[in-house]
C-alpha positions in Angstrom: 116.8 43.1 137.0 113.7 44.6 135.3 110.2 45.7 136.3 107.3 44.7 134.1 106.4 47.5 131.8 102.6 47.1 132.1 102.7 47.1 135.9 105.1 50.0 135.8 102.6 51.9 133.7 99.8 51.1 136.1 102.0 52.6 138.9 102.3 55.8 136.8 98.5 55.9 136.6 98.4 55.5 140.4 100.5 58.6 140.7 98.0 60.4 138.5 95.3 59.3 140.8 97.0 60.6 143.9 97.0 64.1 142.5 93.4 64.2 143.6 94.6 64.4 147.2 96.4 67.7 146.7 94.2 70.1 148.7 96.2 73.0 147.4 94.6 72.5 144.0 91.1 73.8 143.3 88.4 71.1 143.6 87.5 70.8 139.9 91.2 70.6 139.1 91.5 67.6 141.5 88.6 65.9 139.8 90.3 66.3 136.4 92.9 63.8 137.5 90.2 61.1 137.9 89.1 61.8 134.3 92.8 61.6 133.2 93.1 58.3 135.0 90.1 56.9 133.1 91.4 58.2 129.8 94.8 56.6 130.4 93.2 53.3 131.5 91.1 53.2 128.3 94.1 53.5 126.1 96.0 51.0 128.2 93.4 48.4 127.6 92.9 49.2 123.9 96.6 48.9 123.2 98.7 47.1 125.8 96.1 44.6 127.2 94.8 44.0 123.7 98.4 43.1 122.6 98.7 40.7 125.5 95.4 39.0 124.7 96.6 38.6 121.1 99.7 36.8 122.5 97.5 34.4 124.5 95.1 33.8 121.6 98.0 32.9 119.3 99.5 30.5 121.9 102.6 32.6 122.5 104.0 31.3 125.8 107.6 32.7 126.0 108.2 34.8 129.2 109.2 38.4 128.9 112.3 40.0 130.4 110.7 39.9 133.9 109.9 36.2 133.6 106.1 36.6 133.2 104.1 34.8 130.5 101.3 36.6 128.7 98.7 34.8 130.9 100.5 35.7 134.1 100.8 39.3 133.0 97.1 39.6 132.3 96.2 38.1 135.7 98.5 40.6 137.4 97.1 43.5 135.4 93.5 42.6 136.2 94.4 42.3 139.9 96.2 45.7 139.9 93.5 47.4 137.8 90.7 46.2 140.1 92.6 47.7 143.1 93.3 51.0 141.3 89.7 51.4 140.0 88.4 50.8 143.5 90.8 53.4 144.8 89.7 55.8 142.0 86.0 55.6 142.9 86.7 56.0 146.6 88.8 59.2 146.0 86.3 60.5 143.4 83.3 60.1 145.7 85.2 62.0 148.4 85.8 64.9 145.9 82.2 64.8 144.6 80.9 65.1 148.2 83.1 68.1 148.7 81.9 69.5 145.4 78.3 69.1 146.5 79.0 71.3 149.5 80.5 73.9 147.1 77.4 74.1 145.0 77.6 71.5 142.3 75.8 68.2 142.7 75.6 65.1 140.5 72.4 63.4 141.4 72.1 59.6 141.0 68.9 58.1 139.7 68.2 56.6 143.2 68.0 60.2 144.5 65.5 61.5 141.9 62.7 63.3 143.6 59.2 63.5 142.1 59.9 67.0 141.0 63.1 66.0 139.2 61.3 63.1 137.6 58.6 65.4 136.3 61.1 67.7 134.8 63.2 64.9 133.3 60.2 63.1 131.8 59.4 66.1 129.6 63.0 66.3 128.5 63.0 62.6 127.8 59.8 62.6 125.8 60.7 65.6 123.5 64.6 65.5 123.3 65.9 62.1 124.2 63.3 59.5 123.2 63.4 60.5 119.4 67.1 59.7 119.3 67.0 56.3 121.0 67.0 53.0 119.2 66.0 49.9 121.3 67.6 46.7 120.0 66.0 43.4 120.8 68.0 40.1 120.6 66.1 37.0 119.5 66.3 34.2 116.9 66.1 36.6 113.9 68.1 39.5 115.4 71.6 38.6 116.6 73.4 40.4 119.4 74.4 43.8 118.0 78.0 44.9 117.8 78.9 47.0 120.9 80.8 50.2 120.0 84.1 50.9 121.7 83.8 53.0 124.8 80.1 53.7 124.4 77.7 53.3 127.3 74.7 50.9 126.9 71.8 49.9 129.0 71.0 46.2 129.0 67.4 45.2 129.6 65.8 42.0 130.7 62.3 41.7 129.5 59.6 39.2 130.3 57.8 38.2 127.2 55.2 35.5 127.9 57.0 33.2 130.3 60.5 33.7 128.9 63.2 36.2 129.6 64.5 38.2 126.6 67.4 40.6 126.2 67.4 44.0 124.7 69.8 47.0 124.9 69.8 50.7 124.2 72.9 52.7 123.3 73.3 55.9 125.2 73.7 58.3 122.3 77.0 60.3 122.1 75.3 63.0 120.1 73.5 64.2 123.3 75.1 66.0 126.2 75.8 63.4 129.0 75.4 66.0 131.8 71.8 67.3 132.0 71.2 70.3 134.2 68.1 70.2 136.4 66.4 73.3 137.7 64.7 71.9 140.8 67.7 72.4 143.0 67.3 75.6 144.9 70.8 76.1 146.5 73.0 74.2 144.1 73.8 73.6 140.4 72.5 70.1 139.9 73.2 67.6 137.1 72.0 64.2 136.2 73.5 61.7 133.8 71.9 60.9 130.5 72.1 57.2 131.1 70.3 57.5 134.4 67.5 59.4 132.7 67.2 56.8 130.0 67.2 54.0 132.5 64.5 55.7 134.6 62.1 55.8 131.6 63.3 52.6 129.9 59.8 51.1 130.0 58.6 53.7 127.4 60.9 52.0 124.9 59.3 48.6 125.5 55.6 49.3 125.8 53.6 46.1 126.3 56.5 44.2 127.9 57.5 44.0 131.5 61.0 45.3 132.3 62.4 42.9 134.9 65.9 44.5 135.4 68.4 46.7 133.8 72.2 47.3 133.8 74.6 50.0 132.6 77.7 48.7 130.9 80.6 49.8 128.7 83.0 47.8 126.6 86.6 48.5 125.7 87.9 47.0 122.5 91.3 46.4 120.8 91.9 49.6 119.0 95.5 49.1 117.8 95.7 49.3 114.1 97.1 46.1 112.5 98.5 47.2 109.2 100.4 44.9 106.9 102.5 47.3 104.9 103.8 44.6 102.6 100.3 44.4 101.1 99.6 48.1 101.2 99.8 49.7 97.8 98.4 53.0 99.2 99.2 53.4 102.9 96.7 56.3 103.3 93.8 54.2 102.0 94.8 51.2 104.1 94.9 53.3 107.3 91.6 54.9 106.5 90.0 51.5 106.3 91.7 50.3 109.5 90.3 53.3 111.4 86.8 52.4 110.4 87.3 48.9 111.9 88.9 50.2 115.1 85.6 50.5 117.0 84.8 46.8 116.3 88.0 45.2 117.6 88.0 42.3 120.1 86.5 43.1 123.5 89.2 43.4 126.1 87.2 44.8 129.1 83.6 45.1 130.2 82.7 47.7 132.9 79.4 47.3 134.6 77.9 49.3 137.4 77.8 47.7 140.8 74.1 48.4 141.1 73.5 45.9 138.3 72.7 42.7 140.3 70.9 40.5 137.9 73.1 37.4 137.2 71.0 36.6 134.1 72.0 39.9 132.4 75.6 39.3 133.4 75.6 35.9 131.8 74.1 37.2 128.6 76.8 39.9 128.3 79.6 37.5 129.2 78.6 35.0 126.6 77.8 37.5 123.8 81.1 39.4 124.2 83.1 36.2 124.8 84.6 37.3 128.1 85.9 35.5 131.1 85.1 36.8 134.6 88.6 38.4 134.9 87.8 40.8 132.1 84.6 42.1 133.8 85.1 45.0 136.2 82.4 46.2 138.5 82.5 49.9 139.3 81.0 51.4 142.4 79.4 54.5 140.8 79.2 56.1 137.4 80.7 54.6 134.3 83.3 56.5 132.2 84.5 59.3 134.6 86.1 61.2 131.7 83.0 63.5 131.8 84.4 65.0 135.0 86.8 67.0 132.7 83.8 68.9 131.5 82.4 70.1 134.8 82.3 73.9 135.0 81.9 76.0 138.1 78.7 78.1 138.7 78.9 81.5 137.2 81.1 83.8 139.3 82.7 81.0 141.3 86.3 81.0 140.4 87.6 79.2 143.5 86.8 75.8 142.1 89.1 76.1 139.1 92.6 77.2 138.4 92.8 80.3 136.2 94.3 79.4 132.8 98.0 80.0 132.7 99.2 82.6 130.2 102.6 81.7 128.8 105.4 84.3 128.8 106.2 86.1 125.6 110.0 85.6 126.1 112.6 85.9 124.8 112.5 89.7 124.2 113.5 89.6 120.5 112.4 91.3 117.4 109.5 89.1 116.5 108.9 90.9 113.2 112.2 89.6 111.9 112.8 86.2 113.4 115.4 85.3 110.9 117.6 88.1 112.1 117.0 87.2 115.7 118.0 83.6 115.1 121.0 84.7 113.1 122.1 86.8 116.1 121.7 84.0 118.7 120.3 80.5 119.1 116.9 80.8 120.8 115.6 78.3 123.3 111.9 78.0 124.2 110.5 76.0 127.2 106.8 75.3 126.8 104.3 75.9 128.2 106.1 78.5 130.3 107.1 80.3 127.2 104.6 80.8 124.4 104.4 78.5 121.4 103.3 81.5 119.3 107.0 82.1 118.4 107.1 78.7 116.6 103.8 79.5 114.7 105.2 83.0 113.8 108.4 81.3 112.5 106.3 79.2 110.0 104.1 82.2 109.2 107.0 84.5 108.4 108.6 81.8 106.3 105.4 81.4 104.3 105.3 85.1 103.5 108.9 86.0 103.2 109.8 86.4 99.5 113.4 85.3 100.2 112.3 81.9 101.5 112.7 79.2 98.8 111.6 76.1 100.7 110.0 74.8 103.9 110.4 71.3 105.1 108.7 69.9 108.2 107.7 66.7 110.0 104.3 66.5 111.6 103.3 63.8 114.1 100.4 65.2 116.1 98.6 68.4 115.0 95.8 70.3 116.6 92.3 70.5 115.0 92.7 74.1 113.9 96.4 74.4 113.2 97.8 77.8 112.2 101.0 75.9 111.1 99.0 73.9 108.6 97.4 77.0 107.2 100.8 78.7 106.9 102.3 75.8 105.1 99.3 75.8 102.6 99.8 79.6 102.1 103.5 79.1 101.4 102.6 76.5 98.7 100.1 79.0 97.2 102.9 81.5 96.9 105.0 79.0 94.9 107.5 78.0 97.6 108.7 74.4 97.7 106.9 73.0 100.7 107.5 69.4 101.8 105.7 67.9 104.8 106.1 64.5 106.3 102.8 63.6 107.9 102.9 60.5 110.1 99.7 58.7 109.4 100.3 56.1 112.1 100.3 58.5 115.1 98.1 56.4 117.4 94.6 57.8 117.8 95.5 60.8 115.6 95.5 58.9 112.4 92.2 60.3 111.1 93.1 63.9 112.0 96.5 63.5 110.2 94.8 62.0 107.1 92.5 65.0 106.8 95.4 67.4 107.1 97.5 65.4 104.5 94.7 65.6 102.0 94.1 69.3 102.5 97.8 70.1 102.1 98.1 68.0 98.9 95.1 69.9 97.5 97.0 73.2 98.1 100.1 72.0 96.3 102.2 70.8 99.3 104.4 67.8 98.6 103.2 65.4 101.3 105.1 62.2 102.2 104.2 59.5 104.6 107.5 58.5 106.0 109.8 55.5 105.7 108.5 52.0 105.1 107.8 50.0 108.2 108.7 52.7 110.8 107.0 55.8 112.3 108.5 59.2 111.9 108.4 60.8 115.4 111.1 63.5 115.0 110.2 67.2 115.4 112.0 69.4 112.9 111.4 72.3 110.6 113.9 73.5 108.0 113.5 76.9 106.2 115.8 77.5 103.2 116.3 81.2 102.5 118.3 83.2 99.9 120.4 85.9 101.5 122.7 88.1 99.3 123.1 85.3 96.7 123.8 82.7 99.3 121.6 80.0 100.8 121.0 80.2 104.5 119.2 77.4 106.4 117.1 78.1 109.6 116.0 75.4 111.9 113.5 74.6 114.6 114.1 71.4 116.5 112.0 70.2 119.4 111.2 67.5 121.9 107.5 67.9 121.3 104.9 68.1 118.6 103.9 71.0 116.4 100.6 71.2 118.2 99.6 74.6 119.6 97.0 73.0 122.0 99.2 70.4 123.7 102.0 73.0 123.9 99.8 74.7 126.5 99.9 71.7 128.8 103.0 69.6 127.8 106.4 70.6 128.9 108.8 70.6 125.9 111.9 72.4 124.8 112.5 73.8 121.3 115.6 75.3 119.7 116.0 77.8 116.9 119.3 77.9 115.1 120.9 78.7 111.8 124.3 77.1 112.4 125.7 75.6 109.2 126.4 72.3 110.9 122.8 71.9 111.9 121.5 73.0 108.5 123.7 70.5 106.7 122.4 67.7 108.9 118.8 68.8 108.4 119.2 68.6 104.7 120.6 65.1 105.0 117.8 64.1 107.3 115.0 65.3 104.9 116.7 63.6 102.0 116.7 60.4 104.0 112.9 60.5 104.9 111.9 61.5 101.4 114.2 59.1 99.4 115.4 55.6 99.5 118.3 56.2 102.0 119.1 53.2 104.2 122.0 54.9 106.2 122.7 58.3 107.5 126.0 60.2 107.9 125.2 63.3 109.9 127.8 65.5 111.6 126.2 66.5 115.0 122.7 65.1 115.0 122.0 61.4 115.6 119.1 59.8 113.8 117.2 56.7 114.9 117.0 53.9 113.8 120.4 54.4 112.3 122.9 56.1 114.6 121.0 57.2 117.7 121.2 54.0 119.8 125.0 53.7 119.2 125.3 57.4 120.1 123.8 56.8 123.5 126.0 53.7 124.0 129.1 55.8 123.2 128.1 58.6 125.6 127.4 56.1 128.4 130.7 54.2 127.7 132.6 57.5 127.8 131.2 58.1 131.3 132.2 54.6 132.3 135.7 55.3 131.1 135.9 58.5 133.1 134.7 56.7 136.2 137.3 54.0 135.8 140.0 56.6 135.3 139.0 58.3 138.6 137.4 61.3 136.9 134.0 62.9 137.6 131.3 60.8 135.9 127.7 61.6 135.9 124.5 61.1 133.8 121.4 63.1 134.3 118.5 62.3 132.0 114.8 63.3 131.7 112.4 61.4 129.6 108.8 59.9 129.4 109.7 56.2 129.6 112.7 53.9 130.1 112.1 50.4 128.8 114.9 49.4 126.4 116.6 46.3 128.0 120.0 46.8 126.2 120.3 50.4 127.2 119.3 49.6 130.8 122.0 47.0 130.9 124.5 49.8 129.9 123.2 51.9 132.7 123.7 49.1 135.2 127.3 48.7 133.9 127.8 52.4 134.4 126.4 52.3 137.9 128.8 49.4 138.8 131.7 51.4 137.4 130.8 54.3 139.8 128.9 56.7 137.4 126.4 58.7 139.3 123.1 58.4 137.4 120.0 60.5 138.1 116.9 59.8 136.0 113.6 61.7 135.8 111.2 59.3 134.1 107.6 60.5 134.0 105.9 57.2 133.2 107.1 53.6 132.6 110.5 52.6 134.1 111.5 49.0 133.9 115.0 49.7 135.4 115.3 48.7 139.0 117.2 51.3 141.1 119.0 51.0 144.3 120.1 47.4 144.1 123.5 46.8 145.8 126.1 45.8 143.3 123.9 46.5 140.3 122.2 49.9 140.4 123.1 51.5 143.8 124.4 54.6 142.0 121.0 55.1 140.1 118.2 57.3 141.4 114.9 57.4 139.5 112.3 60.1 140.1 109.0 61.1 138.5 107.0 64.3 138.5 103.2 64.4 138.1 101.7 67.8 138.3 99.8 70.5 136.5 101.6 70.0 133.2 102.4 66.7 131.5 106.2 66.2 131.5 107.2 65.5 127.9 110.7 66.9 127.3 113.6 64.6 126.7 116.9 66.0 128.1 120.2 64.2 128.4 123.2 65.5 130.3 126.6 63.7 130.3 129.3 65.1 132.6 132.3 64.1 130.4 134.6 65.0 133.3 135.2 68.7 132.8 133.5 69.1 129.4 129.8 68.4 129.9 127.4 68.0 127.0 123.6 68.4 126.8 121.3 66.9 124.2 117.6 67.3 123.5 115.7 64.7 121.7 112.3 63.5 120.4 113.2 60.0 121.6 112.6 58.2 124.9 114.8 55.3 126.0 112.4 52.8 124.6 113.1 50.1 122.0 110.5 51.5 119.6 112.1 54.9 119.7 115.7 53.7 119.2 115.0 50.8 116.7 111.6 51.3 115.1 111.1 55.1 114.7 112.7 58.0 113.0 114.0 60.2 115.9 116.5 63.0 116.3 119.0 63.8 119.0 120.8 67.1 118.8 123.3 69.0 121.0 122.8 72.4 122.6 126.0 74.3 121.9 125.3 77.9 123.0 126.9 78.2 126.4 124.1 80.4 127.9 121.4 78.1 126.7 123.4 75.1 127.8 123.6 76.5 131.3 119.9 77.4 131.3 118.9 73.8 130.4 121.3 72.4 133.0 119.9 74.7 135.7 116.4 73.8 134.8 117.2 70.1 134.9 118.6 70.5 138.4 115.5 72.4 139.4 113.4 69.4 138.4 115.4 67.2 140.8 114.9 69.8 143.6 111.1 69.5 143.4 109.9 68.4 146.8 106.1 68.8 146.3 105.2 66.8 143.1 108.2 64.4 143.1 108.1 60.6 143.5 111.1 58.3 144.0 111.1 54.8 142.6 112.0 52.2 145.1 113.7 48.9 144.4 110.4 47.0 145.0 108.6 48.8 142.2 106.6 51.2 144.3 107.0 55.0 144.5 107.5 57.2 147.5 106.2 60.8 147.3 108.3 63.6 148.6 106.4 66.4 150.3 108.6 68.9 152.3 107.0 71.4 154.5 110.1 73.6 154.8 111.5 75.3 151.7 109.0 73.9 149.3 110.0 73.7 145.6 107.3 72.9 143.0 109.1 73.1 139.7 105.9 74.0 137.6 105.0 76.8 140.0 108.6 78.2 140.0 108.8 78.3 136.2 105.3 79.7 135.8 106.0 82.7 138.0 109.7 83.3 137.2 110.1 86.7 135.7 113.3 87.3 133.8 114.7 89.6 131.1 116.7 87.2 129.1 118.5 83.9 129.3 121.4 85.2 131.3 118.9 86.7 133.9 117.0 83.4 133.9 120.2 81.6 134.7 121.1 84.0 137.5 117.7 83.7 139.2 117.5 79.9 138.9 121.1 79.6 140.2 120.1 81.8 143.2 117.1 79.6 143.9 119.1 76.4 143.7 121.7 77.7 146.1 119.1 78.8 148.6 
C-alpha cells in the first residue's frame, strides 16, 4: 500500500539526473543538473541515511510502513545509490566530452603535458604549497578528524621498511577550478586536488610516496537538540552547528583510480566503515563544482540567459496599500517579480500610518532587503515582531546571524513554539486609517527569500479582508504566547486544525461521490508521505473520487492499484525551476474551493510544524490558480507519471508540445482576467 520514502526520494533524484538528456537545454545548463544531483545526494546522506544508521546503532528493529527494517532499507539505499552514481558519471562524462568540443576542457591529471606541469608547478610552489598542511598518522599523532564534504588526498609513504599513512586536505579557501593557459584552442581547467596530488612528494621530502588516493567523507549533519535541557535555544543551536562537521561518517567516496588496498583498509578502519558505505566513483569527486562553470567570453550558446520576471500586476506600486484595498493580488513566482513583496515591507517600514509589522522568517537570503526594511521600521519606532526559525535545516547559522542583528536594532525576535518548527509564511501589517485599524496581509507558499524566489515556483496572496486579518492576529498571538489551541475563522493552522481540515475536505468529496455528484481532488505539493492522509485518499478513490496529484519529490502513495487507488494519478515535473507551491483544489460538486498552503502532505508538516492553509476567495484569482493548475497537468515535455511499481514514465509529446515553465515565462498579459483568457484558450487548443 505504500512506497518506501527513501527509495521514492532516490527516484526523484533520478528524474533530476535525466534532465541532463534534454538536448533543448544549453550544455552548461544540462551539467548543472549533475551538480544538483550531487548536492541532493549529500543532504540525503547527511540527514536520511544518518537517521537510519542511528536506528541500526540503537538496535531499533521494527519495520516501517513498507515492511522494511532499518538494515534492509540501508542495503536497498546503498544498492540504488551505487546504480544512480554510476549513471550520473556516465551521463556527466558524455556532457563533458560535448563541452570539450565546444571549447571548455577539464583536464585530468593523467593528461597533463610537460607544458601544463611546468605552469602548474609554479602555481603550486607560490600559491598552493603555503596553504597546505600534511598530516602524518603514527603512534603519537592519531588519525585526524575528517571534515564533512571536504576532499582529501590519502598518501602511503615508505619510511624505512614500513608503510605509513598521511593525508592532505584540499583547502576550501582556494579555487577548485584552475585555469591553464597552455591550451591554444580551448578554455582549459584542471582541478586543485589533481595539482596537489601531482606534486605531493614536495610535501614529504625525504620519504618515498608509494601511492595516493582522493577521498571525501559525508557525515551525519542533522542537529540533535534536546529542548528540554535548553535554557537558551539560540545558544544551544549555535553550539550544535559547530559540531555538525564532526558527526558520524555515513559515506566515503573514493576515486576509482585509487587502487591501493592498503590505503582503503586504513580509511575503512579509521572511519569505522563497512564496505557498503564506500562508494567508488569513476571520475572526479564532488561534482557540485559543475555549477560554477562559465562559458568563454562571448559564447552565450552554452548557457540560458537569465530569466527576468514580469512586473505584473499593473498596479500603483507607490501605494500598495490602496492597491490591496482595491483587490486581492496574486503573485506567481518566479514568473512574476518578488520585488512587490519586498516593496510591501519597505513601504510598511516607511509609512507613518503603519503601527506594527509582524512576520515569520524560515529561510532568508544572505543580503535580505526585507531584513533591512524590518530593522528600519524598528528604528522608526514601529512595533516589529519577527519569528525567526532557528532550526531551518542548513540555514541555522544564517538565521541566527539575522536574529541577532534584528534584536540589536530593536526588533522583537521570537524563536517559535517549543518542540516544533514554524514553517508558515505570513506577514501582517497593522495600519491606522481614519481612526480605524486596517490589517494588510501577505500569505505565501514559499519563503521570504529574494534569491530562491528567482528559481522556486511559489504563489503569494496580498489581501486586507477583515476575516484574514482577524485570523492573522490570532495566529501571531499563538506563536508569541502560550496558546495550545487555535480558533481561527478561515485559516487552518498546523499542528492544531490543519490535519482535520484536510480530512474534512476529503470526506466531503467522498460524500459527494457516494451521492452521485461530481467529486474531484487536484493537489500540487512537494511531498506526499503521511500514512493517515494517504489512507483517506485511498478511501476517496474507492468511493469514486477522481484524484490528480502533482508531487515533485517523495510520494509513498501507490497509484493505479485496482480496488485501492485506480482513481488516483500521480505526476511530477522536474524542469528549469524548482516546483515548490502547494495548491489544493476540491470540487465540492458545484461549489469548488482552492487553498494555498506552506504545508506538504507530510507527517512533519501536519503534526510537528506550524503551518498555514488559506482559501483563495477572489473569483478572478480563483480561476487563475485553477487554470494554472490544469496547465501543469497538461505539460507533456517535463512531466513524469508514477507507475504502480514505483518507477516513473516520462511524457514527451512531439505534437502540440506544452512545457509549463516555458508557457508561463513567455505569457504576456495585461491583468488577471487577460491571463485567464489566454490560459483558457491554450488549454482548449
